[in-house]
C-alpha angles and dihedrals in degrees: 000000000000091000092052091050090049092053092050092050091048092050092049090049092053092048091049092049092050092048091048092050092049090050093050091050092050092049096052092073091205119139135205118227118207123187120194129163093344093314124114123204128190113204128184123223096262092046089050092055093048090048091052091051091049091049092053091050091049092051090049092050091049092052091049091050092050089049091051091050090049093048091050092052091048091046090054089050091053098252122141110262139154088271093054090045089053092053090044091054090049091050091047092052090053091047094052090046090053090047091052092047090049092052091049092048091050091050090047093055097254102125097168092053089045091052092050093049092044091053090049090051090048090053095046102041104035091207108126093181087067105032107030094066090052090048090051095048094044092048091049091049090049091051096250097133094167093056091046092051091051090051093050090050090053089055089057092068094067123066092218093054102031094099092052091051093049091048092051092050089046092056090049093053091048090052089050092050093240095139095165093062090037089058091054091048091048090052090052092048090049089051090053096043110018092170096052105118097206092049091048092052094045093048091048091053094047092048091049092049090050093048093243094144097163090052090047090053090052090051090048089053089052090054089053092050091048090054094238094117128054115238095241092051089047092054092050095048093043087055090052091052092046088052091053089051087055091052091052092049090050090052088055090052095241100136097177094056090043091056092048093050093045093048090048090051091051091048091052094049116011091183093061100107100201090049092051092049093048093045090051091051088049092053091045091051088057090048092249097134093160095062091041089056091045093053094049093044091053092048092046088053088058096045130343112234136172092235090060091051091049091051090047090053091052091061090074106021097168101051123119122251090256092051091046091051090053095046093047091062085087086072103028091056087067121074091002092177097051119109093234093054092049093051093045093052091046091052091051091050091049089052088051088049093239094136100167090053090046090054091049090049090055091055113170093334096115093047093044101040115004116194135168092260097046092047091048090052090049090051090052090050091049092050091047089053090053098251121171118275089243091061092049092047091050092053092048091049089053091048091054092057097038123099117262095238125222116008139163102281131177111241091210106045100012092233115160121231128195091218137016118274130175091230125045110243090213106047102011095236118156121239096350100126115110133174106248143110112285122231114280091249093060100038104095112179110235093208131239098225090133089064094061098078089035096058094037090048089223129122118241114267113267120245116276116270131185111274117260120218114257115245115254091228127034115253111238095214094056111116124202116256110259118245115250115258115249117250116242115257095236088058089052091053092046092052091046090057 
């Protein structure tokens, strides 16, 4: 408010000063006499002021005209002038308008229109960092892969757009199924932008698919440093990759390195069951049974699993069933109410031929949660107790139709795997397999029909043949058919598992 009042007062003061000066000039009565080329002019004070103003305007216009003539001559010579800048601004306006229209057409699902406008913008603007990417995307959407590839290659020539060009070529190679070249491009993209989350995930997947576990672990470390991966998730996944390194080393028959990698995987994630089993086997191979037992006991305390029990049995392969039952109390004393512990203890008692104790160890498991394995164990117990064949056959029939129980299932696509893998074979997800019961829709019983003649200790009936006439008189040399030998109970349990 005060500033506005000040400006008004200043303007009024200037007008008043000019009016006062004009009045004083008009009252003086003096005149100015000018002689030029024989002519004499008498000019009053006011006329002199007006003439001076007109002279200044004329000089200014003359200078502007001379500047225009000079700019025209320079424009014709190809120099940058105001005229060229005018045309450049006009060209730039048209280029940006074409670029905007191309972006809108691409977003509207009109790739051909977008490609035409992008090419026009490229011609008008001459800024590949703005227009070439739009050309590439529009060409790809229009199905012109060759034009898109050329555009992506143009982006490689500039440092500011090189990452975009590499990423575009990478997506093309993935679409073509060329994963070897895609891996090299992903490594280059990761080198340009090591903190880019999408590039990190894609490179990790390609390295895992290619079996480059050491490279995958380096990429995983970069994700941790970039802050895109929580530390607990990093430790778990690093353990998975270390475990896969151990598998590769085992395949190359380098047992020392295999033990080291397996033990490192178990150290990184003690609850990773395959790592615990492999680490225990590594300790056992060195003769370190104490550490092997410690690793398996710790993992069993997290979650009982048949693979842990199998690795625990390998620590003392030559022990008797009674000795094994006693040694396994290190595991069976943990999680005594879990289904896996009950079935493990029952199997050990069956192997020791203590069938009543094996039945007590099963408890109400079969009634509460019948599975193929629990019903097969119960059939072995019934046969060991001398039950009728009809009872054994009934249990086997129930086992055939029963669900299989916990399995390695993918948490993302629910696919079932016979063994643990770091990557789901169905959906390609990383570290999504967990030991649990699959949904009822995906749990398809495999059937235990092969156990029926095993538990009954009878051979399968031969194929039907045409009847032969009975001899009128018995043949003296005919010997009775021998009875089939019973199958050992430990073989029954092994086949049931």
